[in-house]
Steps between C-alpha positions, in 0.01 A plus 500: 500500500493729195384852560231642272407858427169631625248569228540872536861482363422514131774374267474792264773684692754214519734361236653204686325199644434543878547122545831436317629837373485402129363745243126517453328499153157564364323211329196586293197299604236697308507772235604783733565325829813335627604324818834593653696185568847393601736405222650217700315182400509331839377815688125497569459880517228638481304176532609467858350832596167546673367727224620401151266763357742766634748377235269588208595814311354683204719500188461773243469414131809715427706284743379178334581630154845620608593156640356326191712728273816421701437123479434516124817703433706234683383218268 
């Protein structure tokens, strides 16, 4: 049986998936809010956790603009 983290273990302090060890990434779901998810497509993290809300993080406008500039410069 797969082990899940208790709700008190907030993902803001981890960089690798607790289920499979792959890197985590932020995915914007609203203007300034992102959910931290596993980059491995077949890994269900964080949707296999008791409290998915613990994976929501605030994203500053400056961070969004920085990533957008990087993506635009690569095109």
